[in-house]
C-alpha positions as CSV (number, residue, x, y, z in Angstrom):
1,V,-8.9,9.5,0.7
2,E,-11.9,11.9,0.7
3,A,-14.7,12.1,3.3
4,L,-18.1,12.6,1.8
5,G,-20.9,14.5,3.6
6,N,-22.6,11.3,4.7
7,G,-19.4,10.0,6.5
8,T,-18.4,7.6,3.7
9,V,-14.7,7.6,2.9
10,I,-13.7,7.0,-0.8
11,I,-10.6,7.1,-2.9
12,P,-11.1,10.2,-5.1
13,V,-10.9,9.8,-8.8
14,M,-7.5,10.4,-10.3
15,T,-7.4,12.5,-13.4
16,R,-4.2,12.8,-15.4
17,A,-4.0,16.5,-14.5
18,R,-4.3,15.8,-10.8
19,F,-1.7,13.0,-11.1
20,D,0.7,15.2,-13.0
21,D,0.3,17.9,-10.3
22,L,1.0,15.4,-7.5
23,V,4.0,14.1,-9.3
24,G,5.4,17.6,-9.8
25,M,5.1,18.3,-6.1
26,R,6.7,14.9,-5.2
27,L,9.6,15.7,-7.5
28,L,10.0,19.1,-5.9
29,L,9.6,18.1,-2.2
30,E,11.1,14.6,-2.2
31,G,14.0,15.8,-4.3
32,T,14.6,18.6,-1.8
33,A,14.3,16.1,1.1
34,A,17.0,13.9,-0.5
35,E,19.2,17.0,-1.2
36,W,19.0,18.2,2.4
37,A,19.3,14.7,3.8
38,A,22.8,14.4,2.2
39,H,23.9,17.1,4.7
40,N,22.1,15.7,7.7
41,V,21.7,11.9,7.4
42,T,23.0,10.0,10.4
43,P,24.7,6.6,10.4
44,T,21.6,5.1,12.0
45,Q,19.4,6.5,9.3
46,L,21.7,5.1,6.6
47,E,21.5,1.7,8.2
48,K,17.7,1.9,8.2
49,L,17.8,2.8,4.5
50,E,20.0,-0.2,3.8
51,Y,17.7,-2.4,5.7
52,L,14.6,-1.0,3.9
53,A,16.2,-1.4,0.5
54,K,16.8,-5.1,1.2
55,A,13.3,-5.5,2.5
56,L,11.9,-3.8,-0.6
57,T,13.8,-6.2,-2.8
58,E,12.5,-9.2,-0.8
59,A,8.9,-7.8,-0.9
60,A,9.1,-7.3,-4.6
61,G,10.4,-10.8,-5.1
62,R,7.3,-12.1,-3.3
63,N,5.1,-9.7,-5.3
64,S,3.8,-8.5,-1.9
65,I,1.8,-5.3,-1.3
66,E,4.1,-4.8,1.6
67,Y,6.4,-3.3,-1.0
68,L,4.3,-0.1,-1.1
69,D,4.4,0.4,2.7
70,L,8.2,-0.2,2.7
71,N,8.6,2.3,-0.2
72,Q,6.7,4.9,1.8
73,E,8.8,4.2,4.9
74,Y,12.0,4.5,2.8
75,K,10.9,7.9,1.4
76,F,9.8,9.1,4.9
77,T,13.1,8.1,6.4
78,I,14.8,10.4,3.9
79,C,12.4,13.1,4.8
80,D,13.3,12.6,8.5
81,A,17.0,12.8,7.5
82,S,16.4,16.1,5.8
83,G,16.0,17.6,9.3
84,S,12.8,19.5,8.3
85,P,9.6,18.6,10.1
86,A,7.7,21.0,7.8
87,L,9.0,19.2,4.7
88,R,8.1,15.8,6.2
89,D,4.5,17.1,6.8
90,L,4.1,18.4,3.2
91,V,5.3,15.0,1.8
92,E,2.9,13.1,4.1
93,R,0.1,15.3,2.8
94,L,1.0,14.4,-0.8
95,W,1.2,10.7,0.0
96,L,-2.3,10.8,1.5
97,Q,-3.4,11.7,-2.0
98,Y,-1.0,9.6,-4.0
99,G,-0.7,6.5,-1.8
100,P,-4.3,5.2,-2.1
101,F,-4.1,5.4,-5.9
102,M,-0.9,3.3,-5.8
103,H,-2.5,0.8,-3.4
104,T,-5.5,0.5,-5.7
105,Y,-3.9,0.1,-9.1
106,V,-0.4,-1.2,-8.7
107,Q,-0.3,-5.0,-8.5
108,D,3.0,-6.1,-10.2
109,F,5.5,-5.2,-7.5
110,R,8.3,-7.1,-9.2
111,A,8.0,-5.0,-12.3
112,L,7.6,-1.8,-10.3
113,S,10.8,-2.6,-8.4
114,L,12.8,-2.5,-11.6
115,T,12.3,1.3,-11.6
116,D,13.9,1.6,-8.1
117,E,16.9,3.9,-7.5
118,Y,17.2,3.1,-3.7
119,G,20.8,2.0,-4.0
120,D,21.8,5.2,-5.8
121,V,20.0,7.4,-3.3
122,A,21.6,5.7,-0.4
123,K,25.1,5.9,-2.0
124,A,24.7,9.6,-2.7
125,L,23.5,10.2,0.9
126,A,26.4,8.2,2.3
127,K,28.9,10.4,0.3
128,G,27.1,13.6,1.2
129,D,26.5,14.3,-2.5
130,A,23.3,16.5,-2.4
131,G,23.0,16.9,-6.2
132,E,23.3,13.2,-6.9
133,A,20.9,12.4,-4.0
134,R,18.3,14.7,-5.5
135,A,18.9,13.3,-9.0
136,A,18.6,9.7,-7.9
137,M,15.4,10.5,-6.0
138,E,14.0,12.2,-9.1
139,R,14.9,9.2,-11.2
140,D,13.2,6.9,-8.7
141,I,10.0,8.9,-8.8
142,H,10.1,9.2,-12.6
143,G,10.5,5.4,-12.9
144,G,7.5,4.8,-10.8
145,V,5.5,7.4,-12.6
146,D,6.3,5.8,-16.0
147,F,5.2,2.4,-14.7
148,I,1.9,3.9,-13.5
149,L,1.3,5.8,-16.7
150,N,1.5,2.5,-18.6
151,L,-1.4,1.2,-16.4
152,G,-3.6,4.0,-17.7
153,H,-6.1,4.1,-14.8
154,F,-7.2,7.7,-15.1
155,V,-10.6,9.3,-15.5
156,E,-11.2,12.0,-18.1
157,D,-10.2,15.5,-17.1
């Protein structure tokens, strides 16, 4: 969100260039988080990821906006598992810019959930496979991005 001089808070316009920039940073940072988490994830965090994956499927089945909050919690759990508070902080900052756009324009959570790679991310983390964890996270992000690009809610650059 963006605070205007008069105290009003708005969702800033999303240009395609800004969207692409945010996506590039998400791929870099969330991919790194998944990679590092493969070396640091705890059994408790893996259990939480399994729980969240089921909850995401259920929320998508109900076509509930809760899906977006659960998606964010899933991604932040992976950031926590990376063991880097600085990385978590950077991802949170990106989500402050990306999240409102998702909340505003995504309405078909059943269709969006078809792009999910949560199971593959969790499997890779459980095996300690850093490369596959990163690749699965990147596939998950790309799937969501492709879904959003089909919605076409951008202002001119």
